[in-house]
TIGU-122253 format. One record per residue: x, y, z of N, C-alpha, C in turn; residue number from 1. Coordinates in Angstrom, 1 decimal. Layout:
N
((X,Y,Z),(X,Y,Z),(X,Y,Z),NUM)
...
END
This chain:
266
((6.4,-1.4,-23.5),(7.4,-1.8,-22.5),(8.0,-0.6,-21.9),1)
((8.4,-0.8,-20.6),(9.0,0.3,-19.9),(10.4,0.7,-20.4),2)
((10.6,2.0,-20.5),(11.9,2.5,-21.0),(12.7,3.0,-19.8),3)
((13.9,2.3,-19.6),(14.7,2.6,-18.4),(15.3,4.0,-18.5),4)
((15.3,4.6,-19.7),(15.9,5.9,-19.9),(14.9,7.1,-19.6),5)
((13.6,6.7,-19.4),(12.6,7.8,-19.2),(12.0,7.7,-17.8),6)
((11.4,8.8,-17.4),(10.7,8.9,-16.1),(9.2,8.9,-16.3),7)
((8.5,8.5,-15.3),(7.0,8.6,-15.5),(6.6,10.0,-15.6),8)
((5.5,10.2,-16.2),(4.9,11.5,-16.4),(3.9,11.9,-15.3),9)
((3.8,10.9,-14.3),(2.9,11.2,-13.2),(3.6,12.0,-12.1),10)
((3.0,13.1,-11.7),(3.6,13.9,-10.7),(3.5,13.1,-9.4),11)
((4.6,13.1,-8.6),(4.5,12.4,-7.3),(4.9,11.0,-7.4),12)
((5.3,10.5,-8.5),(5.7,9.1,-8.6),(7.0,8.9,-9.5),13)
((7.9,8.2,-9.0),(9.1,7.9,-9.8),(9.2,6.4,-10.2),14)
((9.4,6.2,-11.4),(9.5,4.8,-11.9),(10.8,4.6,-12.7),15)
((11.7,3.8,-12.3),(13.0,3.6,-13.0),(13.2,2.1,-13.1),16)
((14.0,1.7,-14.1),(14.3,0.3,-14.3),(15.8,0.2,-14.5),17)
((16.5,-0.6,-13.7),(17.9,-0.7,-13.8),(18.3,-2.1,-13.3),18)
((19.1,-2.8,-14.2),(19.6,-4.1,-13.8),(18.6,-5.1,-13.4),19)
((17.4,-5.1,-14.0),(16.4,-6.0,-13.7),(15.4,-5.6,-12.6),20)
((15.7,-4.5,-11.9),(14.9,-4.1,-10.8),(14.1,-2.9,-11.2),21)
((12.8,-3.0,-11.2),(11.9,-1.9,-11.4),(11.6,-1.2,-10.0),22)
((12.0,0.0,-9.9),(11.8,0.8,-8.6),(10.6,1.7,-8.8),23)
((9.6,1.5,-8.1),(8.4,2.3,-8.1),(8.3,3.1,-6.8),24)
((8.5,4.4,-6.8),(8.7,5.1,-5.6),(7.7,6.3,-5.5),25)
((6.8,6.2,-4.5),(5.9,7.3,-4.2),(6.7,8.5,-3.8),26)
((6.7,9.6,-4.5),(7.6,10.7,-4.3),(6.8,12.0,-3.9),27)
((6.2,11.9,-2.7),(5.5,13.1,-2.2),(5.9,13.2,-0.7),28)
((7.2,13.4,-0.4),(7.7,13.3,1.0),(7.1,14.4,1.8),29)
((6.7,15.5,1.3),(6.2,16.6,2.1),(4.9,16.2,2.8),30)
((4.2,15.2,2.2),(2.9,14.7,2.9),(3.1,13.3,3.3),31)
((4.3,12.9,3.6),(4.6,11.5,3.9),(4.0,10.5,2.9),32)
((4.2,11.0,1.6),(3.8,10.2,0.4),(2.3,9.8,0.4),33)
((1.5,10.8,0.7),(0.1,10.6,0.6),(-0.3,10.3,-0.8),34)
((-1.4,9.6,-1.0),(-1.7,9.0,-2.3),(-2.8,9.8,-3.0),35)
((-2.7,10.1,-4.2),(-3.7,10.7,-5.0),(-4.2,9.7,-6.1),36)
((-5.3,10.0,-6.7),(-5.8,9.2,-7.8),(-4.8,8.9,-8.8),37)
((-4.1,10.0,-9.3),(-3.1,9.8,-10.3),(-1.9,9.0,-9.9),38)
((-1.5,9.1,-8.7),(-0.3,8.3,-8.2),(-0.7,6.9,-8.2),39)
((-1.9,6.6,-7.7),(-2.3,5.2,-7.6),(-2.5,4.6,-9.0),40)
((-3.0,5.4,-9.9),(-3.1,5.0,-11.3),(-1.7,4.7,-11.9),41)
((-0.8,5.6,-11.6),(0.6,5.4,-12.1),(1.2,4.1,-11.5),42)
((1.0,3.8,-10.3),(1.5,2.5,-9.7),(0.9,1.4,-10.5),43)
((-0.4,1.4,-10.7),(-1.1,0.3,-11.4),(-0.6,0.2,-12.8),44)
((-0.4,1.3,-13.5),(0.1,1.3,-14.9),(1.5,0.6,-14.9),45)
((2.4,1.0,-13.9),(3.8,0.5,-13.9),(3.8,-1.0,-13.6),46)
((2.9,-1.5,-12.7),(2.9,-2.9,-12.5),(2.3,-3.7,-13.6),47)
((1.3,-3.1,-14.3),(0.7,-3.8,-15.4),(1.7,-3.9,-16.6),48)
((2.4,-2.9,-16.8),(3.5,-2.9,-17.9),(4.6,-3.9,-17.5),49)
((5.0,-3.9,-16.2),(6.0,-4.8,-15.8),(5.7,-6.2,-16.0),50)
((4.4,-6.5,-15.9),(4.0,-7.9,-16.1),(4.3,-8.5,-17.5),51)
((4.5,-7.6,-18.4),(4.7,-8.1,-19.8),(6.1,-7.7,-20.3),52)
((7.0,-7.1,-19.4),(8.3,-6.7,-19.8),(9.3,-7.7,-19.3),53)
((10.0,-8.4,-20.2),(10.9,-9.5,-19.8),(12.2,-8.9,-19.1),54)
((12.4,-7.6,-19.2),(13.6,-7.0,-18.5),(13.4,-6.9,-17.0),55)
((12.1,-6.9,-16.6),(11.8,-6.7,-15.1),(11.9,-8.1,-14.4),56)
((12.8,-8.2,-13.5),(12.9,-9.5,-12.7),(12.3,-9.3,-11.3),57)
((12.5,-8.1,-10.7),(12.0,-7.9,-9.4),(11.4,-6.4,-9.4),58)
((10.4,-6.2,-8.6),(9.9,-4.9,-8.4),(10.0,-4.4,-7.0),59)
((10.5,-3.2,-6.8),(10.7,-2.6,-5.5),(9.7,-1.5,-5.3),60)
((8.8,-1.6,-4.4),(7.8,-0.5,-4.1),(8.1,0.2,-2.8),61)
((8.3,1.5,-2.9),(8.7,2.3,-1.7),(8.2,3.7,-1.7),62)
((8.7,4.4,-0.7),(8.3,5.8,-0.6),(9.6,6.7,-0.4),63)
((9.5,7.9,-0.9),(10.6,8.8,-0.7),(10.6,9.4,0.7),64)
((11.8,9.8,1.2),(11.9,10.5,2.5),(11.8,9.5,3.6),65)
((11.0,9.9,4.7),(11.0,9.1,5.9),(9.9,8.2,6.1),66)
((9.0,8.1,5.1),(7.8,7.2,5.2),(7.5,6.4,3.9),67)
((6.8,5.4,4.1),(6.3,4.6,2.9),(5.1,5.3,2.3),68)
((4.0,5.4,3.1),(2.8,6.2,2.6),(1.9,6.4,3.7),69)
((1.4,7.6,3.8),(0.4,8.0,4.9),(-1.0,7.7,4.4),70)
((-1.2,7.1,3.2),(-2.5,6.8,2.8),(-3.1,7.9,1.9),71)
((-4.4,7.8,1.6),(-5.0,8.8,0.8),(-4.9,10.2,1.4),72)
((-4.6,11.2,0.6),(-4.4,12.5,1.1),(-5.6,13.1,1.8),73)
((-5.4,13.7,3.0),(-6.6,14.2,3.7),(-6.5,15.7,4.0),74)
((-5.6,16.4,3.2),(-5.6,17.8,3.4),(-6.9,18.4,2.8),75)
((-7.1,19.7,3.1),(-8.3,20.4,2.7),(-8.4,20.3,1.1),76)
((-7.3,20.5,0.5),(-7.3,20.5,-1.0),(-7.6,19.1,-1.5),77)
((-7.0,18.1,-0.9),(-7.2,16.7,-1.3),(-8.7,16.3,-1.2),78)
((-9.3,16.6,0.0),(-10.7,16.3,0.2),(-11.6,17.0,-0.7),79)
((-11.3,18.4,-1.0),(-12.1,19.2,-1.8),(-12.0,18.7,-3.3),80)
((-10.8,18.3,-3.7),(-10.7,17.7,-5.1),(-11.4,16.4,-5.2),81)
((-11.3,15.6,-4.2),(-11.8,14.2,-4.3),(-13.3,14.2,-4.1),82)
((-13.8,14.9,-3.0),(-15.2,14.9,-2.7),(-15.7,13.5,-2.6),83)
((-17.0,13.2,-3.0),(-17.5,11.9,-2.9),(-17.1,10.9,-4.0),84)
((-16.2,11.4,-4.9),(-15.8,10.6,-6.0),(-15.1,9.3,-5.6),85)
((-15.4,8.2,-6.3),(-14.8,6.9,-5.9),(-13.7,6.6,-6.8),86)
((-13.2,7.5,-7.7),(-12.1,7.2,-8.6),(-10.9,6.7,-7.8),87)
((-10.6,7.3,-6.7),(-9.4,7.0,-5.9),(-9.5,5.6,-5.4),88)
((-10.7,5.1,-5.0),(-10.8,3.7,-4.6),(-10.6,2.8,-5.7),89)
((-11.2,3.1,-6.9),(-11.1,2.2,-8.0),(-9.6,2.1,-8.4),90)
((-8.8,3.2,-8.4),(-7.4,3.1,-8.8),(-6.6,2.4,-7.7),91)
((-7.0,2.6,-6.4),(-6.3,1.8,-5.4),(-6.5,0.3,-5.6),92)
((-7.8,0.0,-5.9),(-8.1,-1.5,-6.2),(-7.3,-2.0,-7.3),93)
((-7.2,-1.2,-8.4),(-6.4,-1.6,-9.6),(-5.0,-1.8,-9.2),94)
((-4.4,-0.9,-8.4),(-3.0,-1.0,-8.0),(-2.8,-2.3,-7.2),95)
((-3.7,-2.6,-6.3),(-3.5,-3.8,-5.5),(-3.7,-5.1,-6.3),96)
((-4.6,-5.1,-7.2),(-4.8,-6.2,-8.1),(-3.6,-6.4,-9.0),97)
((-3.0,-5.3,-9.5),(-1.8,-5.4,-10.4),(-0.6,-6.0,-9.6),98)
((-0.4,-5.6,-8.4),(0.7,-6.1,-7.6),(0.5,-7.6,-7.3),99)
((-0.7,-8.0,-6.9),(-0.9,-9.4,-6.6),(-0.8,-10.3,-7.9),100)
((-1.2,-9.8,-9.0),(-1.2,-10.5,-10.3),(0.1,-10.6,-11.0),101)
((1.0,-9.6,-10.6),(2.3,-9.5,-11.3),(3.1,-10.8,-11.2),102)
((3.6,-11.4,-12.2),(4.3,-12.7,-12.1),(5.8,-12.5,-11.8),103)
((6.1,-11.5,-11.0),(7.4,-11.2,-10.5),(7.4,-10.9,-9.0),104)
((8.4,-11.2,-8.3),(8.4,-10.8,-6.9),(8.3,-9.3,-6.7),105)
((7.4,-8.9,-5.8),(7.3,-7.4,-5.5),(7.6,-7.3,-4.0),106)
((8.6,-6.4,-3.8),(9.1,-6.1,-2.4),(8.7,-4.8,-1.9),107)
((8.0,-4.7,-0.8),(7.6,-3.4,-0.2),(8.7,-3.0,0.7),108)
((9.2,-1.8,0.6),(10.3,-1.3,1.4),(9.8,-0.2,2.3),109)
((9.6,-0.5,3.5),(8.9,0.4,4.5),(9.8,0.9,5.5),110)
((10.3,2.1,5.3),(11.3,2.7,6.2),(10.7,3.5,7.3),111)
((9.4,3.8,7.2),(8.7,4.6,8.2),(7.2,4.3,8.2),112)
((6.4,5.3,8.4),(5.0,5.1,8.5),(4.3,4.5,7.3),113)
((3.4,3.6,7.5),(2.5,3.1,6.5),(1.1,3.1,7.0),114)
((0.3,3.9,6.5),(-1.1,4.1,7.0),(-2.1,4.0,5.9),115)
((-3.3,3.7,6.4),(-4.5,3.7,5.4),(-4.2,2.7,4.3),116)
((-4.5,3.3,3.1),(-4.4,2.4,1.9),(-2.9,2.2,1.6),117)
((-2.0,2.9,2.2),(-0.6,2.6,2.2),(-0.3,1.2,2.7),118)
((-1.0,0.8,3.8),(-0.9,-0.5,4.3),(-1.4,-1.5,3.3),119)
((-2.5,-1.2,2.6),(-3.0,-2.2,1.6),(-1.9,-2.4,0.5),120)
((-1.3,-1.3,0.0),(-0.3,-1.5,-1.0),(0.9,-2.3,-0.5),121)
((1.3,-2.1,0.7),(2.5,-2.8,1.2),(2.1,-4.3,1.3),122)
((0.9,-4.6,1.9),(0.6,-6.0,2.1),(0.2,-6.8,0.8),123)
((-0.1,-6.0,-0.2),(-0.3,-6.7,-1.5),(1.0,-7.2,-2.1),124)
((2.1,-6.7,-1.6),(3.4,-7.1,-2.1),(3.7,-8.5,-1.5),125)
((4.7,-9.2,-2.1),(5.1,-10.5,-1.7),(6.0,-10.6,-0.5),126)
((6.9,-9.6,-0.4),(7.7,-9.5,0.8),(7.6,-8.1,1.3),127)
((7.4,-7.9,2.6),(7.3,-6.6,3.2),(8.5,-6.4,4.2),128)
((9.4,-5.6,3.8),(10.7,-5.4,4.6),(10.5,-4.1,5.3),129)
((10.7,-4.0,6.6),(10.5,-2.8,7.4),(11.8,-2.5,8.2),130)
((12.0,-1.2,8.3),(12.9,-0.6,9.3),(12.3,-0.7,10.7),131)
((13.2,-0.8,11.7),(12.7,-0.8,13.1),(12.0,0.5,13.4),132)
((12.1,1.6,12.6),(11.4,2.8,12.8),(10.0,2.8,12.2),133)
((9.7,1.8,11.4),(8.4,1.7,10.7),(7.2,1.4,11.7),134)
((6.0,1.8,11.2),(4.8,1.3,11.9),(3.7,1.2,10.9),135)
((2.7,0.5,11.2),(1.6,0.2,10.3),(0.3,0.6,11.1),136)
((-0.6,1.3,10.3),(-1.8,1.8,11.0),(-3.0,1.9,10.0),137)
((-4.1,1.2,10.4),(-5.3,1.4,9.6),(-6.1,2.5,10.3),138)
((-6.0,3.7,9.7),(-6.5,4.9,10.4),(-7.9,5.3,9.9),139)
((-8.5,4.4,9.1),(-9.8,4.8,8.4),(-10.9,5.2,9.3),140)
((-11.1,4.5,10.4),(-12.3,4.8,11.3),(-12.1,6.1,12.0),141)
((-10.9,6.6,12.1),(-10.7,7.9,12.7),(-11.3,9.0,11.8),142)
((-11.5,8.7,10.5),(-12.1,9.6,9.6),(-13.6,9.3,9.3),143)
((-14.1,8.4,10.0),(-15.5,8.0,9.6),(-15.6,7.1,8.4),144)
((-14.5,6.4,8.1),(-14.4,5.6,6.9),(-14.1,4.1,7.3),145)
((-14.0,3.2,6.3),(-13.7,1.8,6.5),(-12.4,1.5,5.8),146)
((-11.7,0.4,6.1),(-10.6,0.0,5.3),(-10.9,-0.2,3.9),147)
((-10.0,0.1,3.0),(-10.2,-0.2,1.6),(-8.9,-0.6,0.9),148)
((-8.9,-0.7,-0.4),(-7.7,-1.2,-1.1),(-7.4,-2.7,-0.8),149)
((-8.5,-3.4,-0.4),(-8.3,-4.8,-0.1),(-7.9,-5.1,1.3),150)
((-7.7,-4.1,2.2),(-7.2,-4.3,3.5),(-8.0,-5.2,4.4),151)
((-9.3,-5.3,4.2),(-10.1,-6.2,5.0),(-9.8,-7.6,4.7),152)
((-9.3,-7.9,3.5),(-8.8,-9.3,3.2),(-7.3,-9.5,3.4),153)
((-6.5,-8.5,3.0),(-5.1,-8.6,3.1),(-4.6,-8.7,4.6),154)
((-5.1,-7.9,5.4),(-4.7,-7.9,6.8),(-5.1,-9.2,7.5),155)
((-6.4,-9.5,7.3),(-6.9,-10.7,8.0),(-6.2,-12.0,7.5),156)
((-5.9,-12.0,6.2),(-5.2,-13.2,5.6),(-3.8,-13.4,6.3),157)
((-3.2,-12.2,6.7),(-1.9,-12.3,7.3),(-1.9,-12.6,8.8),158)
((-2.8,-12.0,9.5),(-2.8,-12.0,11.0),(-4.0,-12.5,11.6),159)
((-5.1,-12.9,10.9),(-6.3,-13.4,11.4),(-7.3,-12.4,11.8),160)
((-8.5,-12.9,12.0),(-9.7,-12.0,12.2),(-9.5,-11.1,13.5),161)
((-9.1,-11.7,14.6),(-9.1,-11.0,15.9),(-8.1,-9.8,15.8),162)
((-6.9,-10.0,15.3),(-5.9,-9.0,15.2),(-6.3,-7.9,14.2),163)
((-6.9,-8.4,13.1),(-7.3,-7.5,12.0),(-8.4,-6.6,12.5),164)
((-9.4,-7.1,13.3),(-10.4,-6.3,13.9),(-9.8,-5.2,14.8),165)
((-8.8,-5.6,15.6),(-8.2,-4.6,16.5),(-7.5,-3.5,15.7),166)
((-6.8,-3.9,14.7),(-6.1,-2.8,13.8),(-7.2,-1.9,13.2),167)
((-8.3,-2.5,12.7),(-9.2,-1.7,11.9),(-10.1,-0.9,12.9),168)
((-10.6,-1.4,14.0),(-11.5,-0.7,14.8),(-10.8,0.3,15.8),169)
((-9.7,-0.1,16.3),(-9.0,0.8,17.2),(-8.0,1.8,16.6),170)
((-7.7,1.5,15.3),(-6.8,2.4,14.6),(-5.5,2.7,15.4),171)
((-4.9,1.7,16.0),(-3.7,1.9,16.7),(-2.5,1.7,15.8),172)
((-1.4,2.4,16.2),(-0.1,2.1,15.5),(0.4,0.8,15.9),173)
((0.8,0.0,14.9),(1.5,-1.3,15.2),(2.9,-1.2,14.8),174)
((3.8,-1.1,15.8),(5.2,-0.9,15.5),(5.8,-2.1,14.7),175)
((6.8,-1.9,14.0),(7.4,-2.9,13.0),(7.7,-4.2,13.8),176)
((8.2,-4.2,15.0),(8.6,-5.4,15.7),(7.3,-6.2,16.0),177)
((6.2,-5.5,16.4),(5.0,-6.1,16.7),(4.3,-6.7,15.4),178)
((4.5,-5.9,14.4),(3.9,-6.4,13.1),(4.6,-7.7,12.6),179)
((5.9,-7.8,12.9),(6.6,-9.0,12.5),(6.2,-10.1,13.4),180)
((6.0,-9.9,14.7),(5.6,-10.9,15.6),(4.2,-11.4,15.3),181)
((3.4,-10.5,14.8),(2.0,-10.9,14.4),(1.9,-11.7,13.1),182)
((3.0,-11.6,12.3),(2.9,-12.2,11.0),(2.5,-11.3,9.9),183)
((2.4,-10.0,10.2),(1.9,-9.1,9.2),(3.0,-8.8,8.1),184)
((4.2,-8.8,8.5),(5.3,-8.4,7.6),(6.4,-9.5,7.6),185)
((7.3,-9.4,6.7),(8.3,-10.4,6.4),(9.6,-10.3,7.3),186)
((10.1,-9.1,7.5),(11.3,-8.9,8.2),(11.4,-7.5,8.7),187)
((12.2,-7.3,9.8),(12.5,-6.0,10.4),(14.0,-5.9,10.5),188)
((14.6,-4.7,10.2),(16.0,-4.5,10.2),(16.3,-3.2,11.0),189)
((17.5,-3.2,11.6),(17.9,-1.9,12.2),(18.0,-0.8,11.1),190)
((17.6,0.4,11.5),(17.5,1.5,10.6),(18.8,1.7,9.9),191)
((19.9,1.7,10.6),(21.2,1.9,10.0),(21.6,0.9,8.9),192)
((21.1,-0.3,9.0),(21.4,-1.4,8.1),(20.3,-1.6,7.1),193)
((19.2,-0.8,7.1),(18.0,-1.2,6.4),(18.3,-1.3,4.9),194)
((18.9,-0.3,4.3),(19.1,-0.3,2.8),(20.0,-1.4,2.4),195)
((21.0,-1.7,3.1),(21.9,-2.8,2.8),(21.2,-4.2,2.9),196)
((20.3,-4.3,3.9),(19.6,-5.6,4.0),(18.5,-5.7,2.9),197)
((17.9,-4.6,2.5),(17.0,-4.7,1.4),(17.7,-5.1,0.1),198)
((18.8,-4.5,-0.1),(19.6,-4.9,-1.3),(20.0,-6.4,-1.3),199)
((20.3,-6.9,-0.2),(20.6,-8.4,-0.1),(19.4,-9.2,-0.5),200)
((18.2,-8.8,-0.1),(17.0,-9.6,-0.4),(16.7,-9.4,-1.9),201)
((16.8,-8.2,-2.4),(16.5,-8.0,-3.8),(17.5,-8.7,-4.7),202)
((18.8,-8.7,-4.3),(19.8,-9.4,-5.1),(19.6,-10.9,-5.1),203)
((19.1,-11.4,-4.0),(18.8,-12.9,-3.9),(17.7,-13.2,-4.8),204)
((16.7,-12.4,-4.9),(15.5,-12.6,-5.8),(16.0,-12.5,-7.3),205)
((16.9,-11.6,-7.6),(17.3,-11.4,-9.0),(18.0,-12.6,-9.5),206)
((18.7,-13.3,-8.6),(19.5,-14.5,-9.0),(18.7,-15.8,-8.9),207)
((17.5,-15.7,-8.5),(16.7,-16.9,-8.3),(15.9,-17.3,-9.5),208)
((15.2,-18.4,-9.5),(14.5,-19.0,-10.6),(13.1,-18.2,-10.9),209)
((13.1,-17.4,-11.9),(12.0,-16.5,-12.1),(10.7,-17.3,-12.4),210)
((10.7,-18.4,-13.1),(9.5,-19.2,-13.4),(9.0,-19.8,-12.2),211)
((9.9,-20.4,-11.4),(9.5,-21.0,-10.1),(8.9,-19.9,-9.1),212)
((9.5,-18.7,-9.1),(8.9,-17.7,-8.3),(7.5,-17.3,-8.7),213)
((7.3,-17.2,-10.0),(6.0,-16.8,-10.6),(4.9,-17.9,-10.2),214)
((5.3,-19.2,-10.3),(4.3,-20.2,-10.0),(4.1,-20.3,-8.5),215)
((5.1,-20.1,-7.7),(5.0,-20.1,-6.3),(4.1,-18.9,-5.8),216)
((4.3,-17.8,-6.3),(3.5,-16.6,-6.0),(2.0,-16.8,-6.3),217)
((1.8,-17.3,-7.5),(0.4,-17.6,-8.0),(-0.3,-18.6,-7.1),218)
((0.4,-19.7,-6.7),(-0.2,-20.7,-5.9),(-0.5,-20.2,-4.5),219)
((0.4,-19.5,-3.9),(0.2,-19.1,-2.5),(-0.9,-18.0,-2.5),220)
((-0.9,-17.1,-3.4),(-2.0,-16.1,-3.5),(-3.4,-16.8,-3.7),221)
((-3.4,-17.8,-4.6),(-4.6,-18.4,-4.9),(-5.2,-19.1,-3.7),222)
((-4.3,-19.6,-2.8),(-4.7,-20.4,-1.6),(-5.1,-19.5,-0.5),223)
((-4.5,-18.3,-0.4),(-4.7,-17.4,0.8),(-5.5,-16.1,0.5),224)
((-5.6,-15.7,-0.7),(-6.4,-14.5,-1.0),(-7.6,-14.8,-1.8),225)
((-8.3,-15.8,-1.4),(-9.5,-16.2,-2.1),(-10.6,-15.1,-1.9),226)
((-10.6,-14.3,-0.8),(-11.6,-13.3,-0.6),(-11.2,-11.9,-1.1),227)
((-10.1,-11.8,-1.7),(-9.6,-10.5,-2.1),(-10.6,-9.7,-3.0),228)
((-11.0,-10.4,-4.1),(-11.9,-9.7,-5.0),(-13.2,-9.3,-4.4),229)
((-13.8,-10.3,-3.6),(-15.0,-9.9,-3.0),(-14.8,-8.8,-2.0),230)
((-13.7,-8.8,-1.3),(-13.4,-7.7,-0.3),(-13.3,-6.4,-1.0),231)
((-12.7,-6.3,-2.2),(-12.5,-5.1,-2.9),(-13.9,-4.5,-3.3),232)
((-14.8,-5.4,-3.7),(-16.2,-5.0,-4.1),(-17.0,-4.5,-2.8),233)
((-16.9,-5.2,-1.7),(-17.5,-4.8,-0.5),(-17.0,-3.5,0.0),234)
((-15.7,-3.3,0.0),(-15.1,-2.1,0.4),(-15.6,-0.9,-0.5),235)
((-15.6,-1.1,-1.8),(-16.0,-0.1,-2.7),(-17.4,0.4,-2.4),236)
((-18.3,-0.6,-2.2),(-19.7,-0.3,-1.9),(-19.8,0.5,-0.6),237)
((-19.2,0.0,0.4),(-19.3,0.6,1.7),(-18.6,2.0,1.8),238)
((-17.4,2.1,1.2),(-16.7,3.3,1.3),(-17.4,4.4,0.4),239)
((-18.0,4.0,-0.7),(-18.8,5.0,-1.5),(-19.9,5.7,-0.7),240)
((-20.5,4.9,0.1),(-21.6,5.5,1.0),(-21.0,6.4,2.1),241)
((-19.9,5.9,2.7),(-19.3,6.6,3.8),(-18.7,7.9,3.3),242)
((-18.1,8.0,2.1),(-17.5,9.2,1.6),(-18.6,10.3,1.4),243)
((-19.8,10.0,1.4),(-20.9,11.0,1.2),(-21.5,11.4,2.6),244)
((-21.0,10.8,3.6),(-21.6,11.0,5.0),(-21.1,12.2,5.7),245)
((-21.9,12.7,6.6),(-21.5,13.8,7.5),(-20.3,13.4,8.3),246)
((-20.3,12.2,8.8),(-19.2,11.7,9.6),(-17.8,11.8,8.9),247)
((-17.8,11.5,7.6),(-16.5,11.7,6.9),(-16.1,13.1,6.8),248)
((-17.0,14.0,6.5),(-16.7,15.4,6.5),(-16.2,15.9,7.8),249)
((-16.8,15.5,8.9),(-16.4,15.8,10.2),(-15.1,15.2,10.6),250)
((-14.8,13.9,10.2),(-13.6,13.3,10.5),(-12.4,14.0,9.7),251)
((-12.6,14.3,8.5),(-11.6,15.0,7.7),(-11.3,16.4,8.2),252)
((-12.4,17.1,8.6),(-12.2,18.4,9.2),(-11.4,18.4,10.5),253)
((-11.8,17.4,11.3),(-11.1,17.3,12.6),(-9.7,16.9,12.4),254)
((-9.4,16.1,11.5),(-8.0,15.7,11.2),(-7.2,17.0,10.8),255)
((-7.8,17.8,9.9),(-7.1,19.0,9.4),(-6.9,20.0,10.6),256)
((-7.9,20.0,11.5),(-7.8,21.0,12.6),(-7.1,20.4,13.9),257)
((-6.7,19.1,13.8),(-6.0,18.4,14.8),(-6.8,18.4,16.1),258)
((-8.0,17.9,16.0),(-8.9,17.8,17.1),(-9.6,16.5,17.1),259)
((-10.3,16.1,18.1),(-11.1,14.9,18.2),(-12.4,15.1,17.4),260)
((-12.8,14.2,16.5),(-14.0,14.4,15.7),(-15.2,14.1,16.6),261)
((-16.3,14.7,16.2),(-17.6,14.6,16.9),(-18.5,13.8,15.9),262)
((-18.5,12.5,15.9),(-19.3,11.7,15.0),(-20.8,11.7,15.4),263)
((-21.7,11.8,14.5),(-23.1,11.8,14.8),(-23.8,10.6,14.1),264)
((-23.1,9.7,13.5),(-23.7,8.6,12.8),(-24.6,9.0,11.7),265)
((-24.2,10.0,11.0),(-25.0,10.5,9.9),(-24.2,10.8,8.7),266)
END
């Protein structure tokens, strides 16, 4: 069981429990909360433990500083450490599965950018609350990669095939207001009122019927995320090949050098 008096031992992740709310915060603000294998594993561990801890009534998933998450780290050190290894995809998949399966409401708190697998984590949550300053972006193809973390199912389930294709293929920023209009997220609030509005939602969930919430969440996910597991497997297979490609190395290098990549389809 989670101990509210202790902090997680995972660098770059803060996990606290207070008054029934488990706060899981990606704490790497210097990189807009980019995700590492260990941070994703820590998120999955926290969610899996929360599922069996009766003290947890609501989970709040967020990021420190001005963003939710910029996705998997793409710095030179991140790419060199990761290489063609698929561990980060496996841990991202575990994190998404654990959020979806958790029999408690999970609220994504998105005050700024959410990109790449950061979008997957947010959309795996039951409610996605965004500041007017937030935006959502599937930036994978800019690196010669494909969406992962279940994004191919989670985005399409929320906004349909046509809009999902546009997000994935064009890698455009989707401002919070447009994301709300498309049905991608649950609510948008003025930046100055954001934390107060989030607290109102969390408080309402805390005082609600936990058993009814759990059964409602299970029923809606079962009806709408029928392709999630298959999507995770397809993404793992496809991304594993792309991570070994010349185009990924070129895309990552171009990102680091702030230039347009020259893809050769190899």
